[in-house]
C-alpha positions in Angstrom: 131.6 144.2 120.6 132.0 143.9 124.4 131.1 146.7 126.8 134.7 147.5 127.7 135.7 148.0 124.1 132.6 150.1 123.4 133.3 152.2 126.5 137.0 152.9 125.6 136.0 153.8 122.1 133.3 156.1 123.4 135.8 157.8 125.6 138.1 158.4 122.6 135.2 160.0 120.7 134.6 157.1 118.4 131.8 154.5 118.5 129.9 152.3 116.1 126.2 151.9 116.9 124.0 149.2 115.4 120.8 150.3 113.6 117.7 148.3 114.5 116.4 146.1 111.7 113.2 147.6 110.3 113.7 151.0 111.8 113.2 154.3 110.0 117.0 154.9 109.8 117.5 151.6 108.1 114.8 152.4 105.6 116.4 155.8 104.9 119.7 154.1 104.3 118.2 151.6 101.8 116.6 154.6 100.0 119.9 156.3 99.7 121.4 153.2 98.1 118.4 152.8 95.7 118.5 156.4 94.6 122.3 156.3 93.8 122.1 153.9 90.9 123.6 154.6 87.5 120.7 152.6 85.9 117.6 153.4 87.8 115.4 151.0 85.8 117.3 147.9 87.0 117.7 146.5 90.5 119.3 143.2 89.6 122.8 144.2 90.6 121.5 145.2 94.1 119.4 142.1 94.3 122.5 140.0 94.2 123.3 141.0 97.8 121.2 140.9 101.0 121.6 143.6 103.7 122.5 141.9 107.0 123.7 144.8 109.2 123.7 148.6 109.4 126.0 150.6 111.7 126.3 154.3 112.1 129.7 155.8 112.7 130.2 158.4 115.4 133.7 159.9 115.2 134.1 163.2 116.9 137.5 163.9 115.6 136.7 163.3 112.0 133.4 165.2 112.3 135.2 168.3 113.6 137.8 168.2 110.8 134.9 167.9 108.3 133.2 171.0 109.7 136.5 172.9 109.6 137.0 172.0 106.0 133.5 173.1 105.1 134.0 176.5 106.8 137.3 177.0 105.0 135.7 176.2 101.6 133.0 178.8 102.4 135.6 181.4 103.3 137.5 180.7 100.0 134.4 181.6 98.0 132.8 178.3 97.2 129.1 178.5 96.2 126.3 176.9 98.1 126.1 174.2 95.4 129.7 173.4 95.8 129.2 173.1 99.6 126.4 170.6 99.3 126.9 167.2 101.1 126.7 164.0 99.1 126.6 160.3 100.0 129.3 158.4 98.2 130.5 154.8 98.6 133.5 152.5 98.7 134.1 148.8 99.3 135.9 146.9 102.1 136.6 143.2 102.0 136.6 142.7 105.8 135.1 144.0 109.0 138.6 145.0 110.2 139.1 147.2 107.1 135.7 148.8 107.6 136.5 149.4 111.2 139.9 151.0 110.4 138.4 153.4 107.9 135.6 154.4 110.3 138.1 155.2 113.1 141.0 156.7 111.2 139.3 158.0 108.0 139.9 157.2 104.3 143.6 157.4 103.6 145.6 157.8 100.4 147.2 154.6 99.2 150.7 153.9 100.5 151.6 152.4 97.1 150.4 154.3 94.1 149.1 152.6 90.9 150.9 153.6 87.8 148.5 155.5 85.4 145.7 156.0 87.9 142.5 156.8 86.1 141.7 160.4 87.1 144.4 161.2 89.7 147.4 160.0 91.6 146.1 157.9 94.4 149.3 158.7 96.4 147.9 162.2 96.8 144.2 161.6 97.0 141.3 159.1 97.6 138.8 157.5 95.2 135.1 157.1 96.0 132.2 155.8 93.9 129.0 157.7 93.2 126.9 154.8 91.9 125.8 152.1 94.2 124.8 149.6 91.4 128.3 149.9 89.8 129.8 149.3 93.2 127.9 146.1 93.8 128.6 144.9 90.3 132.3 145.5 90.8 132.2 143.5 94.0 130.4 140.7 92.1 133.0 140.2 89.3 136.2 141.2 91.2 137.7 138.1 92.9 139.2 140.3 95.6 135.8 140.3 97.4 134.2 137.3 98.9 130.5 136.5 99.6 130.5 139.1 102.4 131.2 142.7 101.6 131.2 145.9 103.7 129.9 149.1 102.0 131.3 152.3 103.4 129.0 155.3 103.1 130.6 158.8 103.4 129.4 162.3 103.6 131.4 164.2 101.0 131.8 167.9 99.9 132.8 168.2 96.3 134.0 171.8 96.5 135.5 173.1 93.2 135.4 170.3 90.6 137.9 169.8 87.9 136.6 167.6 85.0 139.3 165.5 83.4 139.1 163.1 80.4 138.9 159.4 81.1 142.5 158.1 80.8 141.5 154.4 80.4 139.2 154.7 77.4 142.0 154.2 74.9 143.3 151.2 76.8 139.8 149.6 76.9 139.5 150.1 73.1 142.8 148.2 72.8 144.7 151.2 71.2 148.4 151.6 71.7 149.1 154.9 73.5 152.3 156.2 75.0 152.7 155.9 78.7 151.4 158.9 80.7 152.2 159.5 84.3 149.4 159.7 87.0 147.6 163.0 87.1 148.4 165.2 90.1 145.8 167.2 91.9 144.8 170.4 90.2 145.6 173.6 92.1 142.7 175.7 93.4 140.3 172.7 93.1 139.1 170.1 95.5 138.3 167.0 93.4 138.5 165.5 89.9 135.6 163.9 88.0 135.4 162.2 84.6 134.4 164.5 81.8 130.8 163.7 80.9 130.7 161.5 77.8 128.6 162.4 74.8 127.3 158.8 74.6 125.2 157.1 77.2 126.9 154.5 79.4 126.8 150.9 78.3 125.5 148.5 81.0 128.0 145.7 80.1 131.1 147.9 80.2 131.9 147.3 83.9 135.3 148.9 84.0 134.2 151.9 82.0 131.2 152.5 84.3 133.4 152.0 87.3 135.7 154.9 86.1 132.9 157.2 85.0 131.4 157.1 88.5 134.6 157.8 90.4 135.3 160.9 92.4 139.0 161.8 93.2 139.2 164.0 96.3 142.4 165.6 97.6 143.6 168.4 100.0 146.8 170.4 100.4 148.0 172.0 103.7 149.6 175.4 104.3 153.0 173.9 103.3 151.7 172.8 99.9 151.9 169.1 101.0 149.1 166.7 100.3 147.0 165.6 103.2 146.9 161.9 103.7 143.3 161.9 105.0 141.3 164.6 103.2 139.0 166.4 105.6 136.0 166.7 103.2 135.4 162.9 103.4 133.5 161.8 106.6 132.7 158.1 107.2 129.0 157.9 108.3 127.7 154.3 107.8 128.8 150.7 107.5 126.5 148.4 105.6 127.3 144.6 105.6 125.9 142.6 102.7 126.0 138.9 101.9 125.7 137.5 98.4 122.5 135.7 97.7 122.3 132.2 96.1 119.6 133.2 93.7 120.8 132.0 90.3 117.5 132.5 88.5 118.3 133.3 84.9 115.0 135.1 84.4 116.2 138.0 86.5 118.6 139.6 84.0 120.9 142.3 85.2 121.4 145.7 83.5 125.1 144.8 83.5 124.6 141.6 81.4 126.4 141.3 78.1 124.9 142.9 75.1 122.6 140.8 72.9 124.1 139.2 69.8 122.6 140.8 66.8 124.1 138.5 64.2 125.6 135.1 64.5 127.5 133.6 61.6 126.0 130.3 60.4 127.9 127.2 61.4 129.4 125.0 58.7 128.0 121.5 58.5 130.5 118.9 59.7 131.3 115.9 57.6 131.2 112.3 58.8 133.7 111.7 61.6 135.1 108.4 62.7 136.2 108.3 66.3 139.9 107.6 66.6 139.4 104.4 68.7 136.9 102.9 66.3 138.5 100.1 64.1 138.1 100.5 60.3 135.8 98.1 58.4 137.1 95.6 55.7 136.8 98.0 52.7 138.6 100.8 54.6 141.3 98.4 55.6 141.8 97.2 52.0 142.0 100.8 50.8 144.6 101.6 53.4 146.8 98.6 52.4 146.6 99.4 48.7 147.8 102.9 49.4 150.6 101.7 51.6 151.8 99.2 48.9 151.6 101.9 46.2 153.7 104.3 48.4 156.3 101.6 49.0 156.6 100.8 45.3 157.2 104.5 44.5 159.8 104.7 47.2 161.6 101.6 45.9 161.5 102.8 42.3 163.0 106.2 43.2 165.6 104.5 45.4 166.7 102.2 42.5 167.0 105.1 40.1 169.0 107.1 42.6 171.4 104.2 43.2 171.9 103.5 39.5 172.7 107.2 38.8 175.3 107.2 41.5 176.9 104.0 40.2 177.1 105.4 36.7 178.7 108.5 38.0 181.3 106.4 39.8 181.9 104.2 36.8 182.4 106.8 34.1 183.7 109.7 36.2 183.6 112.9 34.2 182.2 112.0 30.7 182.7 114.3 27.8 180.7 114.3 24.6 182.0 112.9 21.3 184.1 115.6 19.7 182.6 115.3 16.2 178.9 115.6 16.7 178.1 115.3 13.0 179.3 111.7 12.9 177.0 110.7 15.7 178.0 108.2 18.4 180.2 105.4 17.2 179.4 101.7 17.8 182.2 99.9 19.4 180.6 96.6 20.3 177.6 94.3 19.5 175.5 95.9 22.3 175.2 99.2 20.4 176.6 101.2 23.3 177.6 104.8 22.4 181.2 105.6 22.2 182.3 108.1 24.9 185.5 109.4 26.2 185.9 109.2 30.0 188.3 111.1 32.3 188.8 111.2 36.0 186.9 113.9 37.8 184.1 114.7 40.3 180.4 114.4 39.9 180.1 118.2 39.4 182.2 117.8 36.2 179.8 115.3 34.7 179.3 116.6 31.1 177.3 113.9 29.5 174.3 115.2 27.5 170.7 114.6 28.6 170.0 112.2 25.6 173.1 110.1 26.3 172.3 109.9 30.1 168.7 108.8 29.4 170.0 106.2 27.0 172.4 104.7 29.5 169.7 104.7 32.3 167.1 103.0 30.0 169.5 100.3 28.9 170.6 99.5 32.5 167.1 99.3 34.0 
């Protein structure tokens, strides 16, 4: 940043100051990140990124608004615990985005997301409590590149409204009816997820991401939501770069759960590659099968043609009227005597025994 830009920003009450590497302030910032983990026993998610730069944010306008909001909360009867200041985090995918948040403050989204997790993001802002969940989110979300900017805020919770997690049923793949985004609760200052009876699972990235969210909002005297809530003050910008350490021995707490049971694999039979020509015995077997199939086809075709020719020759055939006398012999070929009339094939009335006799004699 050149001197003219720094001077103009300083005159407007806003300036970013670099923190010297190895200083006490940088060590304190690293300690804040380390103490804000959801899984304190694992540092693998934080080890995926290397800290490159630390900047402090000095914004006179936002700091004054923050102090005014804290005084108003105290006058409204908030307890000392509700007025405590906490360090919370959010991600930025570019230095320009981080600079904009530092100068203007954290704004509500211009375009809301249908079914926001714990509050309508058109009327409030989302910040993350857990640093390791934040880094893991940046690792698997393709929206972020190898360089990320972590925004660190001073936040006053105020009166907290605990709400149930609205994405749990969706993550369990249950069909639930559509529910609109949850609006801010009157006489409260933020929403948090209702604490679960079960402990968080390391590999449930999205579930952990939701459980650590804090939804903050503010209303003015006209009962209109404030675009930039005053109880959120940008304080630091941390620039991280993803490391190239792909050592599989350093397992992360966010890895997939171990497989407790694996079904045995069925043994595969002998397989002949499709491009491999068959040997002599296989070729002979294939030829015999083809000849047998051709013979069956020819035999069936002959029988079908003979049946059709007999139907055309005799027309509609009626049985002999006097069945007790049996078929009469009219020539030396011992052919049964039948009476034929004109008609369609559907009127063919010859008995099964006579039809079989005619077919057997003509084959």
